[in-house]
N, C-alpha and C positions, 0 to 999 in steps of 0.2 A: 478501518471501517468497512471494509468490504470483504466479502467472502469468496468472490469469484477470482480465480487466479490462473495465470498462464506463465510457465517458466520463461524467463527472459534473459537476454544476453547483455542488456544495457546498451544494445545498439538502438538507435532512435527509431528503427523500424518497429520496435515493440516496446519502446521506453515507457516507463510508468512513473517516474517520480524524480529521478535524479538527472540533472542536465549538466552540461559542461560548465555552465556559469562562469565563462571566462571573462566577461566584462567586469570592470571594476567600478564603472559609473552606473548611473541609472539606466536601465535597459528598456527597450521598447517591447511591446507584446508581439510575439511571433507564434505562428501555428506550431504545435508539436503533437506528435502522435501519442496515444495512450491506450493501454489495453488491460484487459483483465488478466489475472495471473494465478498460477498454482502456488500452493503452500510452500514456503521456503523450508528447506531442511538446513542442517548445519553446513552442508557443502556447497550450496548454490543459492543464488539470489532470485527473488521474485518480486512482483509488483501487483498492484490491484486497482480496480476501479474505485474511485473515491466518491464520497465516503458512504458507507452503510448500504451499498447496493447488495443486499443480502436476500436473494431469492430463496425463500424457505421451502416452497413447494414446486419450484421450477427447476428442472434439471437440464443441463446442456445436452443436446442431441449430438451423438457422436457419429451418426450416419453421414457418409459423404454426400455433398450436395453439389449441384451445378454452380460453377462460378459465373457463368454467362447467363444473362437474362436480357430480355428486350425491355425498352422503356414502356412499350405497350403493356407487357405483363405487369410491370410495376404500377402503371396508371390504373389498371384494373384492380390490383390489390388496394391501391389508395381509395378507389371508389367503395370497395367493400369495407375498408377500414373506417371510412367516414361514418358509415352506418353504426359501427361498433362504438366509435367515439361519441357520436350524438347520444347513444344510449347511456353513455357514462357521464353525460352532462356537459359535453363540449358544444359550444354554440356553432351554428353554421358560419357565422361571421368570423369567428376565431379560426375555424378550419380553412376558410377561404384565404385569409391573410397568411396563415402559416404555410400553406402549400402552394401559394402563388409562385409559379415558375419552378417548383421543386421537381427534379428529375432523379432518376436512379443514378447512383454514384458507384461505378464498378471499382474504383480505387479503394473505397471503404472495404469492400469484400476482399480485395487482394491483401489489404493490411490485416484484416481479421484472420486470414488464412496463414499469415506469415509468422507462424510460431517458430521461433528460433530453436535450433538444435543445441545451442550453447548457452551457458550461464556464467555468472561471475562469482568469484569467491567473496566472502564477506569483507576481507581486507581490501580487495580491489574496489568493492562498492564503497567502503568507508573512505578510501583514498579520494573518491569523487564527492561523496556526500558531505564530508567534513574537510574539504580541500582548503588551502589557505585563501583562495579567492572566494569561495562560498562563505567562509568564516568572516572575511573582511567585508563582503557585501552584506552579510547578516547583521553585523554590528552597525554598518552604515544605515541599513533599513530600520533597525531599531531606533537609532538616533533621530532619523527623519520623522518617524511616526510615534515617538516616545509618548507624547501626551495621549494620543488615541489608544495606544497599547496599554498604558497604565490605567486608563479608564476602563478598558475591556477587562483587565486583570482584576480591578476593583469590583466590577459587576459580576464576573463569572468565576473568579477564584482560580483562574488558570494563568500561570506565570507567563509574562510577556515573551520571555526567551523561547518558551515551548511553542507558542503561537508563531513566532517568527521562524523557528526551525521547520515547522510544518510548511509554512509558506515557501521557505527556501527549497525544500525537497520537492514540493508539488509543482512550482512554476518558476523556480529561480527568482523568487521575490517579485513575481509578476511579469517576468520577461517572456515566459512561454505559456501563456494562458490558452493558446489554441485559437485558430481562426476558422475552423470548420463550422459550417452551418449545422447546428445541432438537429434541427428538424429533419433536414435532408439525410444526415448521417443515421439518426435513429430510425427513420422510415426505411432506409435501405437495409439496415440490420434487422429490422422487424419483418421486412418482406422476405429476407433470407430464411431458409428452413432450419438452420442449425440451432439458433437460439431465439426464435421468433417471439415466444411468449415473454421472455425476459425483456427484450428490447421494445416490444409493444407496450409493456407496462411503463417503461421509461418514456416512451413517446407520449402516452396519455398524460403522464406527469408533466412533461414539458409543455403540453398544450394547456394544462391547468395553470401552469406558471404564466403563460401568455394571457390566459383568460383573466387572471388576477390583476394584470396590468403592471407587473413588476418590470417587464422589459418587452421589447418588440421581437417579432419573429426573426428578422434579419440581424438584429443586435445580439440574439442568443447564439453565441459562438463558443467553441471550446475544442476539446480533443475529438478525434474521429470516432472514438468509442463512447462519446456522450458526456464526458466529465467537463465541468464548466467552472470558469472563474479562477481567481487567484489561488484558491486552495482546492479546486477540482472536485466540486460536489456533483454527484449524479442527480438527475431530476427528482427521483423519489426522496432522496435525502434532503434536497433543497426544500421540498414541501414540508418535511417533518422538522427540520432543524435550522434552516436559515433564518436570520433575524435582521430587522431594520434598526441598525445601531445609530444611524445618522438622524433618524426621525423624520425623513422626508416622505414617508408613506410607501416606500419601495424597499424590497430586499435586493439591493443591487450588487451582486457579486461580480459583475462584468465591468464595472466602472474602473477608470484609472485610479480613482480613490479606493483603496483596498479596505476601508473601514468596515463595511458590512460583511465582506468576506472573512476578514480576520475575526470579527466578533462571532460570526457563524461557526467558525472553527472552534473557538473557545466555548461557545454554547454547546456544541456537539460533545466536546470532551467533558464538560461539566455534566451534561446529561447522562453520560455513562460512568460517572463516579470519580472524576478527577479529585485528588486530595492535594490541596495546596500545601507546599512545603515538603511533600514526600518525593524523593527522587524516583526516577524510573528504574534506576539501578545504580550500583556502586561497584567499581572494579575491586576485585579481591585477589588475594593469593591463597592457594590451597596447600594444606600441610602435606608433607611427605607421607605416602601411604593412604592418601585420601580415597575413600570408597566412592568410586565414580557412579555407582548405582544411586547415590544420593543426588546426583545432578539430574533431577527430574522435576518438571514443572508441577507435578502432582504432589511433590514433597515440599511442604512449607513449614518453616520453623522460625521461632523468634531469633533475632540477631544474636542474642546472648547464647543460644544453643549452638549456633554455627560457630561462634567464637570459642565455645568450650571444646570443640573438636579441631580447632586450629584454623578456621577460615577467618582471615584478617583483611582489613582494608589496605590497599596498597599505599594510601596516603594517611594511615592512622586508623583509629577506632571507628567502626561503622556505627552511626547513631541508630537508635531503635525507631524505625519507621513502620513497624508492624511486621507480620509474617513475611518471610522472604524465601525464594528458591534460588538454587545455584543454576546458572545458565552457562554452558560452554559452547559458544557458537562455532568454534573450530575444533571441538573435541578437547582432549587433554593437552594438546600442544599449543594452544593459543590463549587468549585472554579469558578470564573467568569473571563472572559478575554475580552479585546478589541482586535479584530483581524483586521489586515490590509491586503493590497493586496498580500503580500508575502505568507500569509496563503493559498490563492488559488493557488499559484504557486507550493508550496509543495504538495498540493492536487492533482496536475497533476501526481505526482509520485505514490500516493496511496490516494484514495478518503476518506478513513476512518478518521474521526476527531481525533480519538485516535492516529493514526499514525502521523498526522500532528503535533499534540501537542507533541508527543514523539520526533520527529525530532527537533521541535523548542525548546522545553525545554532542551533536551540533548545538543543542540548547545549552548544555553544560559549558561548551567552549565559548559561546556567545556571552555567557554570564561570567567568563573569566576563568573557567576551570582548566585543568591540565589535559594534555593528550592522553590517550590510552597508553599505559606503561608497558604492558607485556608485548612480547614479540609474537607475530603471527607465523604460521608455517608456510612461508611464502614459496617454498619449493613445491608445495602441493598445487594442483590445479582442480578446478571444478569439474565434476562429471558432466558429460553431455547428456542430453535427454535419452538417447539410446542406451548409454551406459547406466543411467539410473534405472531404466526399465530392466536392463540385463541383471543388475544387482538384485532387484526385487524378485525377478524370476528365479535366479540362482538361490537366493535365500529361501524362497518358498519351496523350491525343489529339495532343499536340504532339510525341510521340516520346520523352518522358521517363517511362518506364513505372514506375508506383508498385507494380506487381504486386498490384493489388487496389484496389477502391474500397469501403472499409469505414468511413471516417471516423477511422481510427486513424493518427495521425501518428507512425509509428515510424521506425526506421532506414532502411527502404527508401524511404519517402516523403521523408524528409529528404535522402537521397542524390539523389532525383529533383529536389527543390527546388534543391539545390546545383548540379546539372548544368544546370538551366534558368537559374539565376542566372549561371553562368559563360558560358553561350552567349549571354546577353542583356547581358553587360557589367555585371552588378550585383554587389554585394558577396556573395560565395558563403558566407554564414553559415548556410544551411540553415533559416532562420527562416520558418515558414509563417504569414505575416501577412496581414491584410486588404489591405494595399497590394499584396502579391504577387498575391493573388487578383484584385484589380481589374485588374492588368496582364495577367493571364492571360485575362481577359474581353475 
């Protein structure tokens, strides 16, 4: 659901959705960090701000800024901000309550700057995302809240297992909702020069939530980057998509009762076109001599046409759920999937392919499905941020323009990798691997 991304290591300093989830019983809420993330490529993992924090006209400022500031500077900024907030309809009473005792939080900025050099491979991500413990806890959570989840499924047409899987990856079924004061965190980030416009928009949205009476300022807690509740909604997304499922007059995603949060997640997915009964994807085998140029999200074919060229389900015939694309998250050496329209809907929550596969596969396992059958190239390692940048630069220097050197292995870089592979007589699977970087060197 979110478009802002920062490559992550799955270290909790920059964690965005998968937690160790080691407890087997009902777990208590604890603070957890969360951050925006860069687009995942096939070789590395990324996370995102939840959900739908999509600044369409706001771009991150890349100029370096001072990490140190005085609380006096911050308080002056708050005075100026109050004027802007009142102009946008926020009452003085709400502002007074929201900022009572609020001070600058230097730790928020330190976390914001802590972009890790390293990332995880998709198989390492899935080892955590669909661990035995997370699967066991997911089934337990579904059983505990079955009546509510079935009612949510009936209303919004989103399978209960999918909603539970999002819940599991976002907060480990409510155990890591975050304990950071959202107003203080967003004010600190909005005061900071690097992405002030984006976070001021989120802060205004948070104040509108308070003004509506859905919660109180000090009860509005979440991640240090502003995501809130069991399924980690950003304030602007909350305003647009959160629902009052319990009928108490409040859209309470912070409560120990997850009903409103889970329903809001289903409402969000339904809003963006979820098709009930359609899988996110199905694991398949590829025929010998498969043309890897066909493994492209832009190429969508009926299941029957894929079957005609030898793309088969690992567990039998793939049912016709509409046009599908072939996805190779680890290139030609790992698992292959036919992905359907619901893949793109989950992608609205977090655009990383690994996250979508994590949600989809966890939901399948909670529903009783089998593990992924194919082996992963576990001898490979993920490229570091500096190595991803080096790959982009070397590709561009050789005439395969990645249209930027930012360490984000997105569609443009994958296209450049594929073009280089074709020109070099390699398997054109678009996989940005260490072996490929070594060849470029």
